[in-house]
N, C-alpha and C positions, 0 to 999 in steps of 0.2 A: 513415412512416419512409425517408429516404433511403441508400443505400447509395451507399461509397466507392467510387472506379474501380477498374479491374482495375487487377491490377500492374503487367501490358506489355501493355497493349492495343495490338497494335499499328496503326500506322498504318492505313488503306486507300493502297493504291501509291501514290506521287505524291502526295498529298494535303498544301495548305501548312498551314504553323501559322498562316495569317491566318484561313484559314479557321473556326478552331475557338471554343473558348470560352475567353477571357482566363485565368481561372485553373484550367482541364486542366491545363496543364504542372506548376503545381504541387500539385495534386491527384495528380496521380498518383505522386509524386519521393514523398511522407509518405504511408506507410502508414498508415489508420485501421481502428481495430476494424471487421471486418466485416458485425456487429452488439452496435448497443449496446441498453442494457439495454432494455426498452420505459420508456416514462414517463406509458402509460396508465394508467386504476384498475387491473386488475389483470394479472400479471403472463403472460407468454406461453403459461406452463405450461397455464394456468389457461382462460386462452381458449380452448386448442385440442383438453385433454381429449377435449369428445365430438368434434370431429373427428379426433382418432386413431382411433376404433373404427371409423370410415369407410374405415381400412386394408382389415379387415378385409374389409366386405360388396365392396370395389372390386376387391380382386385375388381374387378365389374365397370367404373369409369361412370357407373349412375351419379355418384354426387361422393361427396368428400365429409361426410357426417363431422359438424359439426357440433358445438357441445349438445345441442338436442341430439345429436347421431342421424340427423333426418338425412337422407342419398345414401348413407354406409349399404352396399350392398349387401346380405344375407341368401346365399342359396340354401335354402335351406329342403330339407323332401314337401317341398308344398303340397298341399289337397291338389291347389289349379295349375300344376306343372304334368302336361301334360305327354312330351317326347321324352326321349334319351336317348341325343344323338353319339355314335359311336366315337370312337376315341380316332382322335390322328392326331399323329404325334409326328419330331423331327428330330433327328441325330443332332447333339452337339459339336457344332465344327470345333474341329482341332483335337478329336481324342475319342476313347468309347468314355460309353460313361450311359446313362440314362436317358431315355428320349426325352424331348423336349417341346412344348405345349407350339402347335403355330403361330408367328405373331399376331395378337391380338391387330384391329381394329383401335383406332383413333377413338377416344370416349369422350376429349376436350381439355380446355387446358383452362390453368385457371383464376388467370390474368388476362385484361386486352392487352393486345400492343406485341405481349411477348411474340414471335417463330416471325415477326413481319420481312426479315432479309436473312437467306442463308448462304451458305457456298454449297459445294460442294464435294463430297464426302464417297471414301468409299470404304469397303467391310475393313476392319482394322487401323481408320484413321478419325478425325474427328472432328465434326462438322461443328461449324459456327451458325448461331441461332440467336438475333439480338446480338448482346454484349455478352452472352453467356457461351459457355464452352460444353459442347455435348457427346459422349461417343457416343457414333452411330451403330456399332451394336447393341447400344441399348433404347436407342429413338425408334422404337417401334411402328410410335405414329407417326413418324417423316416420311411422306409420299414423293420422291426427286424427279423433277420433270425439267425439260430439257431449257431453254434463252423463252423470255417472255412468256414465261410461267414464273411461278413460288413454291418452295415451300408449303403444300396445305396440311393446316391443320384443324381438325372439329373447331368451333370455336361457340362457349360457352355462352348463349348470348347474354345469358344471367339465372339466377333462381328465383322458381316461380313456388309459391305457397298455396297450397287447395285446402278447400275448407270442407267442408265433406256436411253433408247433412242427407237422414231416410225419412220415410212416407211411408205408413202403413205395412210396418215388417211383417211375413207370417209370425204368426206366434207357433213355438215348438213347445215351450212349456205348458206342462199340466200345472189347471192350479194359480197359476203364476205368469206374468209376463215375459218376454227372453231380454238376456243382460247383454246387450250389444257393443260391435265391435266392429271398426271396419280396417282392411290391408290392404297398402297398395302392394300391387306387384307391376313388373315390367319384363317385357320380353328379355337377353341377352340374346335373342338368334336359338335355332332350329325350335323351332317357340315351347322354348326353358324362360320359364319363371322365373324371375329373383325379388323376392323383398326387399323393396326400398323404405317401408317403412308400416306404422298401423297407428290407430288412434285409440284414446284412452279406451275402457268400460263401460260404457253405464247402463245402470242396472235398470230393470223395468219399466223398459220404455219403446212403446213399437212405435213413438217418432223421433228418433234419435240426434238431437242436436250435437256433433263431438267443440267439443271446442283447443284439440291438437290439433297442428295444420302441418299437412303431408306435405313435406318438402323435397322438390325436385328439380334439378337441371335441364336450361330448356335447353333445345339446341336449334336452329331454325331451320340448317340444312335438312335434317333428321327426322324421319318418320318414328316419331316413339311411344309403342304400339304400350298400353297400360292397359291394368287390368284391375278393377275395386272388386273384394270381395267382405260380406258384409254376413257375421258369425252370431249365432248364438253360444255365448263362454258358461261353460254350468262347472272351470276346475279350474288351477291356479297356472296350469304347463301353458308354456308359450307356442304349445305344438296343436295346432290346427283340427290333424286326420280326426281328431275324434268329438269334433263340434261339427253341430248342426248349423248345417249351412241356408245359410236364408235367401241368399241372391246375387249377381256381379252385375258389370258391364264389362264390354271392354270397346276400348278406343285408344284414341291418338289424343298426343297431349297438345298438340298444335288446335286437334274441335276446342277441346275445354280453354284451352288460351283468344279461343277466338270469341268463345261467346261470350256473352255477359253474365247468361246464368245457365249449368247445362244441367239438363234432366233426362232422367230417359231411365225407361221402367226396368226393374230387373225379373232377370232371366236363371232359373234355375241352369246345374251344368248339361243339364240335357239339351238344355233350348228352351225348357216349358217354361212360362210367364212365374213369376213368386207370389204369386196371390195379385195385387191391387200396386205391391210396396213399389217405390223408387226413390233412386236415387237422387241429391240435387249436389254440382260441383261448383265450386269459382273460384277463380286466380285470380292470386294477385305478385304481382313482379317484386322480390325480395332487392329495396334499393337502397336499403339502410345497415349497417351493420350493429348498429346500437341495441342494446335490449336496457330493459326497465323494470330494477329491482323496486321492487313494491313488499312494507308489510304494514299489516292490517289490523286494528282491533277496533269493537266495537262493546256499549254497557247500557244497561237497562235497556232491551231490547225486551219486542213485545211476548208476553206468555202466547204461544199457541196453542200446545197439548194440556190436553185437559186434566189428565192424568200427572202432567213433568210441565216440565220446560218445556226452552222449544230447542232444538237442534238444527242449527243456524251456518247457513255457508250464502257465496257470493259468487255473484256471477257477474262479469264486466265485459259490456258491451259495445263496439263501435259504432259512428254512423257514416254508412254506408253514403255510394256519389247518387243513391233513389230516394233515400234515406231511412231506408230499411238498417235497423237494429243487427247487429254480425253478431254472433259469443267470439269474446276474444280469451277468456280465462274464466274459468269453476273453479271455485278452493275445494278445498277437504270438508268433513261435514265434523262440527263437533260437537260430541250430544251434550242433552240436557244441561245448556247452559247458555244464560243473558247476557254476559259480559264476554263473550269470548273471543281471543285473542290468534289467528290464524298462522299456518308457514309463512316465511319469509319468501315469496316467492316471482319468479323473473318470465317476463314475455319481449320478444322479440320488439323493439321502436316501429318496428316497419307492420310488425301483426295488432298493434296496441293500438297505435293512429294513426298509422300510414305513411308517419315522419314526422306529420301535422300536429305541432302544439297547441293547434286552437281548434281541432276536429273534438265535436261533443264526444262525451264517455257517461257509460249511463254504468253505474251501480246498483246491482238489483242484491235487498241481501232478505233470504226469506227459511223457510222451516223445511226440514225435509222430511220427506215420509215415506217410506218404503215399498206403496205401492206407486210412485212415481208423482202421484199429487201433492205437487209440495204446494205452502201456503205462504202468500206471501208476505214478505214483516214489513218492507218499504224499501223506497229507492230514492238516487238520487241525480243528477245530471253536475257535470263538472268539462273540464277538461285537464289536461297533459299540463298548461303553462301554468295554471291552476290547484295543483294535486296537492304545491304546496302549505296548503290551505290545511291549516289542524285538524279543523271538524267540520263536517258535514251533518246535518239534520237528518234523518230515513225518516223518509215524508211515502205514505202507504193513503195513494191517491183516493179510493172512494172511501175513509176513514175522513180524509182532511172534506172532505164534501158532506158529510151526513153530518157532523159533530163541529157545532162553533167553538169551541171548548179545545177541541185536540189539537195539539201541539205536535207530538214524532212518535215515532214507534221504537225511538232508542240514537243512539249518537253512535254514526259513523268516524272513527280517526284516523288519522296515516299516521302510524309512529315514524315510515319513515320512505324515501323518492327518493331513487339515485335513476340518476341512466349513466351505461356504462357501453365504453367497445368491447364488444365481442367478438374474440380471434381464434381467427382457427384452426383447421391442421394444419394446413398448407402457411400460414402466418408463421408459424413454430419452424415451423421444417425451411422457410425460405429467408427466416431469421437467425437461422443459426444453430438450430437445433438437427444433433444428431445420434441416430438412433442405434444400439449398443448392441448385436444378437448372435444367442449363445445355443447352441443344440442341446440338453441332454436325450440319450441313446436306452434303451431299456435293452440291457443285456442277462436279459434271466430265463432261469433254463426253459418257461414254457412256450419262449422262441422256439424249441426244435434245436435238433443240431442245424448249426449252420449247412455239413455239406448235405442233407438231405432237401430234395423238390416239397417237402411236404415244409418246412420250416418259414417262417416268418421271415429270417434270416438268408435264405441260400438265396443266393443272385445267379439268374434268371440269364439265357445262355445271348439276351437280349440285354444283361449288363444291371436289371434293375431291378428291385422287390421295392415294396408299398414302404419301408425308413428313405430308400432312398428314393422315392417319389416325391414321399411329403418335405423330405427336406431342400431339395431341387423345387419345391412348389410354394414354401415359402422363404425359403432362403433367396432362390433370383426377385423377387420382387425386391425385401428390408436392403439388401447390398447394394442395390441405390442409393441409399439414403450415409453412408459410410463411406467414410473420404477413402481406409490405407487398407479397406478389405482384409481384414484380422477377426479374424472370428475365433472364441473360444468354443471349443469343444467336450463334452465329457460323451463316456456313461458313467452306468451302475447297473450291482444285483451278476458280477459277474468274477470268478478269481481269477486275481492277476498275476502275472508272474513277477520276482521270481517269486515269493513264498508262496500266491496260492492261496491267501487270504483273499475272502469276499470284498470289492469295494464299491463304495458307491457315489464315488465321486473322481472318478481317475483322467486323466485326461489320451485322449486317442489318440497324440503321437508319442505317448511315454515320455511327452515331458512334461511332469509338474508344478515349475516353474516357469514355463513358457506355451503355453497348450492351445495357444494359435497357430488356424490354420488361415493361410492365403485364400481367399475367399472361397464360394460352397464348391468346387471343385477340390480344395485342396479338402475341406470336410471329406467330401466321397471318401478321396485317393487314403484320408487319415481310417476310416472305416472298413474301407477291402485291405486293408492291409493288418487292420489288429481283428479280425474278424478267428484269421487263427490260429492266433497267440493268444489266446484266453480261453477261458473253458464260462460259458454260462450256466448261471449258479442262482441265488436269490437271496435275499425278498426284494420286493418291487417296493423302494423305498423315495417316498422323491423331495422330502424336507429336506435332506443334505444340500441339493443341487439347487433349490430355491433358494434354501438359504445364503449358496454361495451368490448366487448373482444379486441377490437380495445387498450384503455387505455392499458391491461396489456401487450400486444403488443410492444407499444410504453417503455414499461418500460422494457421493453428484449431489443429491439435497442439499446437502448443506455448505456446500458453495454457494447457494440460493436462487440463483438464475435454472432459463430451461432451454439449456445448453446440451444435457444427456436425457435419453431415454431410454430405457435395458426392456430390451425384449426374451425371455427364456421362451424357446420350442420344444416339448417333450415329446417322444416319439414312445409310444407304448403297447403294451399285449397285453396286457391283462390287470385285474384290480391290485389297488395301493393295497399296502401291507400296514405301513405306519400313518393311519388315516386320520387321525388326532393329530401327528405331529406336523401331521401337513398343512391339516386345517390350519391350525397357530401360528402358520409361518406363509400362510395367503393373507392369514388378515394382519401380519407382520408384514407383508409385503404391498400391502394393498396402500399404505400410507409412505409409496415413493414410488420416485419416474421409473411405474413399472409393470409390463403385462407378462401372462403367463398363459401357451398356447398347447394345445393338448391334443394330440391325435392321435387319437387309438386303431390301430392297427389289427387284422385279424378276427373273430369272432367270437370275442368272447365277452360275458355279462360288463359294460362300463355304467351302472349304477351309479358306483360312486363316484364317477368320474362326470356326471349329468348334476349329479349332488356340489360337486365343486363350483361349479359353476353357477356364477347366479342368478342364473333365469327364472327360476322360482321361488324366488325370494334372497332377500340378502343372509350369507354366507356367515356363519358364526362358528367363533375357537369352543375350545368343551369349556372354558371356562366362563361363556357366552356373550365375549366380544363381538361385536360386528362388526365387520370389514367394510373398511372407509368408503370403498367402492368396488365394484366389479370389474376384475381384473383379469380374467378366468375366462377366454372360451374352449369350449370342446368338440370334439367332431369325431364322428369316427368316417376312420377311411372307405368302409365299404357300403358307406352312402352315396362314393363319388366311386367307384371301378367303373361305370360306364359311361360316366359326366366327361366333358371335355378338362382336359390338364386344367388348365386356370381357372374349372369349378373350387376348387381344394383348396387354393389361394384367397380366391375371393372370398370363400366363409369364413377361413380361418383370420383373416387380416381386415374384417370388414370393422371389428370391432375397436382395433389400433387407433384409425385416427380420432374418436371418440372418448377415450381411456386417453390419451394423450393427452386430448385440450381439458377432460373435466379434470386430470393430475394438474395440469400448471392454472388451472382455475382456480381450483380450494386454494393451492399457493395463494393464487391473488397475482402471479408475477407472468410477464408479458414476453413478447419474443425477444428473444437475447439484441439481437439487431437493434429493437426499438428504443429497448432501453439504456445501451451504448450511446444510439441519439440524439436521449432526453439529458444525460449526462454532458454531452458535448455545448 
């Protein structure tokens, strides 16, 4: 399938029209659909449904980061990591090129019933799995055995959510109590720990009960080693290295799910007891993908502060099997207001009430105090089936007993209550969404002369450098979600022949009307061929290549379907020169079906890159316009020099499923296949 040319691919400086394809100008002038429907025997979603599950094993396999992002593996340089195994690599079959990581073990499949029957296959052939066809070169997780046995895939039995609470934690802060957070990590092999999820941060509390659930995939046949770490957070940085470690435990997921309540004493890193601190974990299977959306307000709440009004917040609890109340949601605090209107929020139906519409729900309203001694305003009990009721009286039990004239402590009003289906990353991929991959490579002079071994662009005798490793790590995963395997690749910051003017958006194949490379190997070949033909120069401008991909994403968004998503990989060695323009470009792109991955190579100062990554807060343009969502993931390559090659792809791609789902959820677009079914 041939792709149309870019919307406005710039010419190489000085290149004349005479040397171009005669039809290039006409093709560029009229924009055709980026992805015409497949004319093959099966729709794209069916041909790729098995390939879709490879995202799980390729980026770590611990989960697929749905709407809330649980399970998406993130290999941060974690303070709880202990080992750095040596890098093992293998050659790419069929020719020279960068070394590839060893084939990873199967991490699981997304849906039951797939992969039950299979034919035999050899390298370069196709293997039939269920009703889908999957190239065996992609099927890393398939283990072929002889007759009477079948292809085995690690079956994801189900997903479970873990509720965490702690008691009697150490107090590291002088003069105040600690601000607590719990992080969940999973052993991914070789005592390397990958962060799966983390709770919210609770201020000034030594006995925190976290409302955010930690979600992980459960494999019956695997020993899944987990680590829970509790921290005292003193800053806004997501990096835990500079925070106080209050204790943690190591266990297996099997131990947790086999216990109704799993309680263990916390230990410090050196194995010493963390005072009298304990951690309690309970597991619940996620059986339902629906989500409850609620909007709640109140009026005439009791005044609790002596010199002001109340600072109200809500807590919602569900009743467990043993009659105990379990926290499922905690709202934000609204300062000095007796008639608050809280932000609209969502809770998975399974978390909210175990998918039981008649399960008792308790809503508690309290006045927030900074020292953690919150004052109860009132409570009421209901269930999901009755939440359509407009108003509830907020009752304080003690006041009701003491005063006969007592009526209530305010009115809680349910403005809206809706239950909707929550679609996952795989729902969109298997529903027909294609991922479009574009590469932008930094050819500025700070990289050094490519002929010198000290240059970041120097290709070693093994045929690799940091740029090539980054391209392979990300591209080898993403290419499985693209049917035609044609990837546009650009360079920036170099002087390009024949005029030798600086260009920030030139095609690696010197064909601006058709910058597509055939597969990841095509990008590698184009990169090698262009190195001796250009002059590394500067400055380092990101905005042109971001705006280029954004134009395609904007056109796709106009179709109003979840059919295409765009990933831009930028590999760079230094600071951004056009930071203000790049900020604006990212803010604009945040409204489009697009993600940006930045890999920093070399040992430069990457503070500006970390600023663009919205982990420390919402990125804003120079005019103050906030990004609609976080779409940038920055990773320094140096962090992964001594880690397995697949670790880089795990880190840079971990956020993509969540980002893709968040965009389509924001637009209210279901998977394409589901939308077409509804129209029939």
